[in-house]
C-alpha positions in Angstrom: 16.9 2.7 5.4 13.6 0.2 4.7 11.1 2.0 1.9 7.7 1.0 0.7 5.4 2.3 -1.6 1.9 1.2 -1.9 0.0 1.3 -5.0 -3.6 1.3 -6.0 -6.0 2.8 -8.0 -7.1 6.5 -6.7 -4.9 6.3 -3.5 -8.0 6.5 -1.6 -8.6 3.2 0.0 -6.1 0.5 -0.2 -2.8 2.1 0.0 -3.3 4.4 2.3 -4.9 1.6 4.4 -1.8 -0.7 3.8 0.5 2.4 4.7 -1.5 2.9 7.9 -1.2 -0.7 8.8 2.2 -1.1 8.1 3.3 1.8 9.8 1.5 -0.1 13.2 3.2 -3.0 12.3 6.5 -1.3 12.4 5.9 1.5 14.9 8.6 0.4 17.0 11.1 0.6 14.5 9.5 3.5 12.7 12.8 5.5 12.6 13.9 2.9 10.0 11.1 3.1 7.8 9.8 5.6 4.6 6.4 4.3 3.9 4.5 6.1 1.5 1.3 5.4 -1.0 0.1 6.4 -4.3 -2.4 5.7 -7.3 -2.0 5.0 -10.8 -5.3 6.9 -11.7 -5.3 9.2 -8.8 -6.0 12.9 -9.0 -4.0 14.7 -6.2 -5.2 16.2 -2.7 -8.0 14.2 -1.9 -8.3 12.8 1.8 -8.5 9.0 2.5 -12.0 7.7 1.9 -14.4 8.1 4.9 -14.7 4.4 5.9 -10.8 4.0 5.0 -10.3 6.4 8.0 -13.3 4.5 10.0 -11.6 0.8 10.0 -7.9 2.4 10.6 -9.1 4.4 13.4 -11.1 1.7 14.7 -7.5 -0.2 15.3 -5.8 3.2 16.7 -4.3 4.3 13.3 -5.0 8.2 12.0 -3.9 9.1 8.7 -6.0 12.1 8.2 -3.4 14.0 6.9 -2.6 11.6 4.2 -3.6 13.2 0.6 -3.7 11.4 -2.8 -1.0 11.6 -5.1 -0.4 9.8 -8.6 2.4 7.9 -8.6 5.8 8.8 -10.6 9.0 7.6 -11.4 10.8 9.7 -9.1 8.5 7.9 -6.3 9.4 4.4 -7.9 13.0 5.1 -7.7 13.3 6.5 -4.5 11.5 3.6 -3.0 12.9 -0.1 -2.6 9.9 -2.0 -2.5 6.4 -1.0 -4.6 3.7 -3.3 -3.8 0.6 -2.9 -5.6 -2.9 -4.1 -5.0 -3.9 -5.6 -8.5 -2.1 -7.9 -10.8 -2.7 -5.3 -13.7 -1.3 -2.7 -11.5 1.6 -4.4 -11.0 1.9 -5.2 -14.6 1.4 -1.5 -15.8 4.1 -0.2 -13.8 6.5 -2.9 -14.8 5.8 -2.3 -18.7 6.0 1.8 -17.8 9.3 1.4 -15.6 11.3 -2.0 -17.2 14.6 -0.7 -14.8 12.6 -1.0 -11.8 10.7 -4.1 -12.3 12.6 -6.2 -9.7 11.2 -3.7 -7.1 7.5 -3.8 -8.0 5.4 -6.6 -6.5 2.1 -7.7 -5.8 1.1 -7.1 -2.0 -0.3 -10.3 -1.7 3.0 -12.2 -2.7 4.6 -11.3 0.3 2.6 -14.0 1.4 3.1 -16.3 -1.0 0.0 -15.4 -2.6 -1.1 -14.3 -6.1 -4.6 -12.3 -5.5 -5.7 -9.0 -6.4 -6.9 -7.1 -3.1 -10.6 -6.3 -3.8 -11.3 -2.3 -4.0 -13.8 -1.5 -1.4 -14.6 1.9 -3.0 -18.3 2.9 -2.8 -19.5 -0.5 -1.2 -20.3 -0.6 2.7 -18.3 -0.3 5.7 -18.0 -4.1 6.4 -16.3 -4.6 2.7 -13.7 -1.7 4.0 -13.2 -3.7 7.0 -12.7 -7.3 5.3 -10.2 -5.1 2.9 -8.3 -4.0 6.1 -8.2 -7.7 7.9 -6.9 -9.3 4.4 -4.0 -6.4 4.0 -3.3 -7.2 8.2 -3.1 -10.9 7.2 -0.7 -10.5 4.4 1.4 -7.9 6.3 1.6 -10.3 9.0 2.4 -13.4 7.2 4.9 -11.6 4.8 6.5 -9.3 7.3 9.7 -11.0 7.0 9.8 -10.4 3.1 8.4 -7.0 3.3 11.4 -6.1 5.5 14.5 -8.0 3.6 12.8 -6.6 0.2 12.4 -3.0 1.7 16.4 -3.0 2.3 16.7 -2.7 -1.3 
């Protein structure tokens, strides 16, 4: 089983967005995947932001039942691939869980880059759209690497 955990800050914008977008990419093989999201500073139980839901619905993706959760060691241990949105998140997780460092990567690294995905929280719907497009591009370019690393 392939497993991926997307991690951002509050788990209401970027990581649930990336989760939904990857679920769509691998929808034909969804039984082979476990895809989740969490946040480093997340408060448990919050729904995705309205703009996150809007940009995903426009793509035929519904994550309305998703709720925010704070990342835990158990989550990291049970996922073969952990993808963060920012370099600081990657380094924080590697420092806190050095035994899992080989599983922790920056999302953009899957497409051969090392840039942060800007947090659209509190910004316009257009900013959320730009974030979704950036994540889609990374997933498209990096899907082979994601599939390989997600196997463990």
